[in-house]
PLY file of the C-alpha trace (Angstrom):
ply
format ascii 1.0
element vertex 396
property float x
property float y
property float z
element edge 395
property int vertex1
property int vertex2
end_header
0.00 0.00 0.00
1.42 3.36 -0.98
1.14 6.57 0.90
2.33 10.11 0.32
3.65 11.42 3.61
4.02 15.16 3.69
6.15 16.71 6.44
4.22 17.75 9.52
3.80 21.26 10.77
6.72 20.97 13.19
9.23 20.05 10.52
7.82 22.63 8.09
8.30 25.45 10.58
11.79 24.19 11.42
12.72 24.20 7.75
11.29 27.72 7.45
13.52 28.82 10.29
16.56 27.13 8.78
15.74 28.67 5.42
15.93 32.14 6.93
19.57 31.41 7.69
20.27 29.47 4.51
18.79 32.20 2.32
19.91 34.96 4.65
21.22 37.34 2.04
19.07 36.33 -0.89
17.42 39.72 -1.08
20.29 41.60 0.51
22.50 42.04 -2.55
22.11 42.76 -6.25
22.44 40.09 -8.88
25.64 39.59 -10.86
26.86 37.16 -13.49
28.39 33.73 -12.97
32.19 33.89 -12.82
33.61 31.54 -15.43
36.57 29.27 -14.78
38.73 27.22 -17.10
38.15 24.02 -15.15
35.04 21.87 -15.28
33.95 23.31 -11.93
32.42 26.68 -11.19
33.18 29.46 -8.76
29.94 31.36 -8.18
29.49 34.91 -6.95
27.12 35.80 -4.11
24.27 36.47 -6.51
23.82 34.93 -9.94
21.29 35.64 -12.64
21.59 33.67 -15.84
19.53 34.09 -18.97
16.21 32.24 -19.04
15.24 33.48 -15.57
17.51 31.29 -13.46
18.74 32.90 -10.23
21.04 31.65 -7.50
20.58 32.50 -3.85
23.37 34.01 -1.82
24.74 32.24 1.25
25.46 33.24 4.82
28.79 31.36 4.85
31.19 29.55 2.52
30.11 26.11 3.77
26.55 26.56 2.50
25.30 25.93 -1.02
23.86 28.50 -3.33
20.51 27.20 -4.58
18.52 27.51 -7.77
15.59 29.89 -8.20
13.75 29.57 -11.52
11.41 32.28 -12.76
11.21 33.67 -9.23
10.32 30.34 -7.61
12.45 27.98 -5.56
12.75 24.61 -7.28
11.37 22.13 -4.77
12.18 18.44 -4.99
9.74 16.67 -7.29
9.57 13.51 -5.17
10.24 14.96 -1.74
8.03 13.58 1.05
6.99 10.39 -0.74
7.39 7.27 1.37
6.55 3.59 0.97
4.54 3.51 4.21
3.68 5.75 7.12
6.47 6.61 9.55
5.58 8.63 12.62
9.11 9.42 13.78
9.59 13.07 12.81
13.29 12.89 13.73
13.92 10.54 10.82
13.09 13.24 8.29
15.45 15.77 9.83
18.32 13.32 10.35
17.92 11.92 6.84
17.94 15.27 5.05
20.64 16.86 7.20
22.84 13.78 7.03
22.52 13.53 3.26
23.55 17.16 2.90
26.66 16.46 5.00
27.58 13.59 2.69
26.97 15.81 -0.34
29.39 18.45 0.93
32.12 15.81 1.20
31.76 15.01 -2.51
30.55 18.26 -4.09
32.03 21.33 -2.40
29.73 24.34 -1.86
32.60 26.46 -3.19
32.38 24.80 -6.61
28.83 23.52 -7.02
25.30 24.90 -6.90
22.63 22.92 -5.03
19.35 22.03 -6.68
16.52 19.99 -5.18
16.01 16.72 -7.03
14.40 17.33 -10.44
14.95 13.94 -12.09
12.88 11.56 -9.95
9.22 12.53 -10.30
6.51 11.91 -7.73
4.76 9.31 -9.89
7.99 7.42 -10.56
9.00 7.49 -6.88
5.60 6.12 -5.91
6.07 3.18 -8.29
9.64 2.50 -7.17
8.77 2.50 -3.47
5.77 0.22 -3.89
5.89 -3.55 -3.88
6.72 -5.35 -7.08
3.63 -6.89 -8.66
2.08 -7.84 -11.97
0.69 -4.32 -12.25
3.87 -2.61 -11.01
7.03 -4.18 -12.37
9.03 -1.12 -11.25
8.49 -1.80 -7.55
11.76 -2.10 -5.62
10.17 -3.58 -2.52
9.43 -7.33 -2.67
6.05 -8.67 -3.69
3.46 -9.47 -1.05
3.70 -13.18 -0.22
0.38 -13.15 1.58
1.80 -13.86 5.04
1.01 -11.73 8.10
3.59 -13.07 10.56
7.39 -12.74 10.61
7.48 -14.81 7.44
6.03 -11.93 5.41
8.10 -9.94 2.96
8.65 -6.60 4.72
8.94 -3.16 3.18
12.70 -2.59 3.13
12.99 0.71 1.22
11.12 3.58 2.86
12.06 6.61 0.74
14.51 8.00 -1.82
15.95 11.52 -1.65
17.70 13.14 -4.62
20.02 16.15 -4.55
21.41 17.64 -7.78
24.66 19.60 -8.12
25.17 22.06 -10.92
28.02 23.91 -12.63
28.00 26.59 -15.30
27.73 25.62 -18.95
27.80 28.86 -20.92
24.71 30.79 -19.88
23.09 27.73 -18.38
23.57 25.48 -15.38
24.74 21.94 -16.13
24.02 18.85 -14.05
27.47 17.79 -12.79
26.67 15.44 -9.94
23.87 13.61 -8.14
23.59 12.43 -4.54
20.92 9.89 -3.64
19.82 8.83 -0.18
17.95 5.56 0.35
16.24 5.17 3.72
16.06 1.50 4.77
13.65 0.30 7.44
14.98 -1.34 10.57
11.38 -2.07 11.61
8.44 -2.40 9.24
5.07 -1.35 10.67
2.10 -2.99 8.98
-1.56 -3.97 9.39
-2.97 -7.44 8.97
-6.23 -5.94 7.80
-7.20 -2.50 6.54
-7.76 -0.04 9.41
-6.71 -2.76 11.85
-4.10 -2.72 14.61
-0.48 -1.98 13.82
2.10 -4.75 14.01
5.89 -4.52 13.71
8.41 -6.73 11.97
12.09 -6.28 12.78
14.60 -6.39 9.93
18.03 -7.67 10.90
21.04 -5.55 9.99
22.61 -8.08 7.61
19.42 -8.36 5.54
18.88 -4.58 5.53
22.43 -3.93 4.32
22.24 -6.61 1.62
18.87 -5.37 0.34
20.14 -1.79 0.37
23.10 -2.66 -1.85
20.87 -4.63 -4.20
18.37 -1.79 -4.53
21.11 0.84 -4.88
22.58 -0.99 -7.88
19.16 -1.09 -9.55
18.49 2.58 -8.80
21.81 3.57 -10.41
20.85 1.65 -13.56
17.54 3.47 -13.73
19.09 6.89 -13.18
21.57 6.32 -16.01
18.59 6.00 -18.37
17.06 9.32 -17.30
17.14 12.28 -19.66
19.91 14.70 -18.73
22.08 12.11 -16.95
25.16 11.19 -18.97
27.16 8.00 -18.59
29.89 10.04 -16.86
27.73 12.04 -14.43
29.03 11.06 -10.98
26.31 9.60 -8.76
26.85 9.09 -5.02
24.34 6.89 -3.21
24.15 6.66 0.59
22.21 4.17 2.74
20.34 5.28 5.87
18.91 3.15 8.70
15.48 4.44 9.77
14.71 4.62 13.48
11.50 2.94 14.67
8.42 5.07 15.26
8.83 4.98 19.04
12.48 6.08 19.03
13.43 9.41 20.61
16.06 10.00 17.94
16.37 9.80 14.18
18.29 7.19 12.24
21.72 7.57 10.67
23.61 6.91 7.44
25.76 3.80 7.58
27.46 3.50 4.16
27.91 5.09 0.75
29.18 4.18 -2.73
29.80 6.08 -5.96
29.11 5.44 -9.62
31.63 7.50 -11.57
30.69 6.15 -14.95
28.11 3.79 -16.37
26.25 1.46 -14.02
29.26 0.38 -11.95
29.24 1.13 -8.23
32.48 1.47 -6.29
33.02 -0.53 -3.12
30.84 0.57 -0.22
32.43 2.76 2.46
31.13 2.29 5.99
30.09 5.31 8.04
30.11 5.58 11.82
27.33 8.11 12.24
25.19 7.95 15.39
22.51 10.08 17.03
22.45 10.29 20.82
19.56 11.60 22.89
20.45 13.95 25.78
20.16 13.67 28.70
21.37 10.10 28.28
19.57 7.24 29.97
21.40 4.68 32.08
21.06 2.03 29.36
22.85 4.11 26.71
25.91 1.88 26.91
27.09 1.61 23.33
27.95 5.29 22.94
27.93 6.46 26.55
31.68 7.01 26.78
31.68 9.15 23.65
29.14 11.65 24.94
29.80 11.54 28.69
31.27 15.03 28.94
28.71 16.52 26.58
25.94 14.94 28.61
27.27 16.50 31.83
27.42 19.93 30.20
23.93 19.52 28.80
22.48 18.52 32.19
24.06 21.64 33.72
22.54 23.72 30.89
19.19 22.05 31.48
19.26 22.73 35.22
20.33 26.36 34.72
17.56 27.32 32.33
14.92 25.38 34.28
15.96 27.29 37.36
15.62 30.59 35.53
12.34 29.70 33.77
10.64 27.07 35.98
7.66 26.53 33.65
9.56 24.47 31.09
7.91 21.15 30.20
11.07 19.44 29.01
14.53 20.10 27.59
16.11 17.44 25.36
18.71 17.29 22.61
20.02 15.17 19.79
23.79 14.99 19.34
25.14 13.82 15.97
28.42 11.92 16.04
30.79 10.66 13.37
32.69 8.03 15.28
34.27 9.91 18.20
33.67 13.35 16.66
30.68 15.52 17.51
29.16 16.93 14.31
26.22 18.96 15.59
23.63 19.44 18.32
19.87 20.04 18.10
18.15 21.17 21.30
14.37 21.10 21.80
12.75 23.14 24.58
9.03 23.05 25.28
7.57 25.84 27.40
4.22 26.89 28.79
4.74 30.49 27.71
2.25 32.08 25.40
3.07 35.78 25.28
5.50 37.02 22.67
7.41 39.08 25.23
8.10 35.97 27.34
9.31 34.06 24.27
11.54 36.98 23.27
13.01 37.29 26.75
13.62 33.57 27.05
15.23 33.36 23.60
17.57 36.24 24.40
18.46 34.63 27.73
19.29 31.36 25.95
21.48 33.18 23.43
23.57 34.52 26.31
23.58 31.34 28.40
24.02 28.52 25.86
27.66 29.31 24.90
28.65 28.78 28.54
27.47 25.16 28.48
26.97 23.91 24.93
29.78 23.25 22.40
30.94 26.14 20.24
33.03 24.19 17.70
30.01 22.63 15.95
26.66 23.93 14.65
23.99 24.14 17.34
20.27 24.74 16.87
17.84 25.43 19.72
14.10 25.29 19.13
11.63 26.83 21.58
8.14 25.35 21.24
4.74 25.63 22.86
1.57 23.64 22.16
1.07 26.03 19.23
4.32 24.98 17.57
7.83 26.37 17.29
8.01 29.95 18.57
11.71 30.73 18.17
14.83 29.24 16.63
18.39 29.97 17.78
21.26 29.10 15.44
24.95 29.00 16.22
27.44 28.29 13.44
30.52 26.16 14.00
33.41 27.89 15.79
31.21 30.68 17.05
29.88 31.78 20.42
27.09 33.90 18.98
23.52 32.75 18.40
21.21 34.26 15.83
17.68 34.48 17.25
14.78 33.98 14.84
11.44 34.76 16.44
8.80 32.77 14.56
5.90 33.77 16.81
5.78 37.17 15.10
5.43 35.70 11.59
0 1
1 2
2 3
3 4
4 5
5 6
6 7
7 8
8 9
9 10
10 11
11 12
12 13
13 14
14 15
15 16
16 17
17 18
18 19
19 20
20 21
21 22
22 23
23 24
24 25
25 26
26 27
27 28
28 29
29 30
30 31
31 32
32 33
33 34
34 35
35 36
36 37
37 38
38 39
39 40
40 41
41 42
42 43
43 44
44 45
45 46
46 47
47 48
48 49
49 50
50 51
51 52
52 53
53 54
54 55
55 56
56 57
57 58
58 59
59 60
60 61
61 62
62 63
63 64
64 65
65 66
66 67
67 68
68 69
69 70
70 71
71 72
72 73
73 74
74 75
75 76
76 77
77 78
78 79
79 80
80 81
81 82
82 83
83 84
84 85
85 86
86 87
87 88
88 89
89 90
90 91
91 92
92 93
93 94
94 95
95 96
96 97
97 98
98 99
99 100
100 101
101 102
102 103
103 104
104 105
105 106
106 107
107 108
108 109
109 110
110 111
111 112
112 113
113 114
114 115
115 116
116 117
117 118
118 119
119 120
120 121
121 122
122 123
123 124
124 125
125 126
126 127
127 128
128 129
129 130
130 131
131 132
132 133
133 134
134 135
135 136
136 137
137 138
138 139
139 140
140 141
141 142
142 143
143 144
144 145
145 146
146 147
147 148
148 149
149 150
150 151
151 152
152 153
153 154
154 155
155 156
156 157
157 158
158 159
159 160
160 161
161 162
162 163
163 164
164 165
165 166
166 167
167 168
168 169
169 170
170 171
171 172
172 173
173 174
174 175
175 176
176 177
177 178
178 179
179 180
180 181
181 182
182 183
183 184
184 185
185 186
186 187
187 188
188 189
189 190
190 191
191 192
192 193
193 194
194 195
195 196
196 197
197 198
198 199
199 200
200 201
201 202
202 203
203 204
204 205
205 206
206 207
207 208
208 209
209 210
210 211
211 212
212 213
213 214
214 215
215 216
216 217
217 218
218 219
219 220
220 221
221 222
222 223
223 224
224 225
225 226
226 227
227 228
228 229
229 230
230 231
231 232
232 233
233 234
234 235
235 236
236 237
237 238
238 239
239 240
240 241
241 242
242 243
243 244
244 245
245 246
246 247
247 248
248 249
249 250
250 251
251 252
252 253
253 254
254 255
255 256
256 257
257 258
258 259
259 260
260 261
261 262
262 263
263 264
264 265
265 266
266 267
267 268
268 269
269 270
270 271
271 272
272 273
273 274
274 275
275 276
276 277
277 278
278 279
279 280
280 281
281 282
282 283
283 284
284 285
285 286
286 287
287 288
288 289
289 290
290 291
291 292
292 293
293 294
294 295
295 296
296 297
297 298
298 299
299 300
300 301
301 302
302 303
303 304
304 305
305 306
306 307
307 308
308 309
309 310
310 311
311 312
312 313
313 314
314 315
315 316
316 317
317 318
318 319
319 320
320 321
321 322
322 323
323 324
324 325
325 326
326 327
327 328
328 329
329 330
330 331
331 332
332 333
333 334
334 335
335 336
336 337
337 338
338 339
339 340
340 341
341 342
342 343
343 344
344 345
345 346
346 347
347 348
348 349
349 350
350 351
351 352
352 353
353 354
354 355
355 356
356 357
357 358
358 359
359 360
360 361
361 362
362 363
363 364
364 365
365 366
366 367
367 368
368 369
369 370
370 371
371 372
372 373
373 374
374 375
375 376
376 377
377 378
378 379
379 380
380 381
381 382
382 383
383 384
384 385
385 386
386 387
387 388
388 389
389 390
390 391
391 392
392 393
393 394
394 395
């Protein structure tokens, strides 16, 4: 059964807040032409307007991509939000998209490439690919339904596909010069034995998930090579992501990637050691406890400090993203009982002054302040900075 899962209000508002930073100077400067280079890569000025109504956004820093605006509209991903089945863990969406962008930066530098949301994989094609294979859908990547309703059933392995396109200048136009694909693989498949019935879960062991991911990735590369606009030499990077179950307090993580430099051949898979850790850590967080012990102590002190200052907080939690032993970023969620805009403003400004004393300053940090009405404010700290930018969403 196929569903189209659009991102919930919480994620939409978060993306809006992030976009304010990402597109920070889009309207701040005048447009100028693309700067040509002799190499096959492109160095792009802060603002670019090409013929045919294509515009590039500016960026707030050199580690962010310029993005494509066409005829005054941002080019959204054609297949974004389409999933094989329902998944109620909102953290998966954020971890998947943010993690894929991190992988993209390692292969296609923001200094040389322009980012474009996926334009090759359409919504209708994605829906077919993510569905089960059947007599009426030979394009389905997930296995056919064998009719069983116990652990002997064929689960849904592939949950979603995310495409990111990377462009360089070709005369007065932008040329597709690289593609990054993310495939989200289920660790647990949630299903119903009968329509509108109770939900059941089927665990998928790691070895099977990894094997199926490699098998599906190879087939996806073959299909992309046949798409219009993709040459036999367009580099395609594909990364596999392990989805967290619906009841997890954290999102999943990418665990491997491979590249197709030419034709349908995929290079050997490279393992990744990404992990997401929920703070404050529970006593049973044994596998990664030593990695985040100091961060957890600092976060608990931060938590106690702000709860002492504003006692009406419902909860304060965080997600820390690690690459092996290295902290990559921190996302903090704070839920309050405040409703007035002045209280939100005061609390946000207090956090901007207090957070650098407790939270890491060498990695990006985002703090979201929410009430029952949704996200009210977003605080963003860039890597190697002790200053937070406060975005008050309650006034929008």
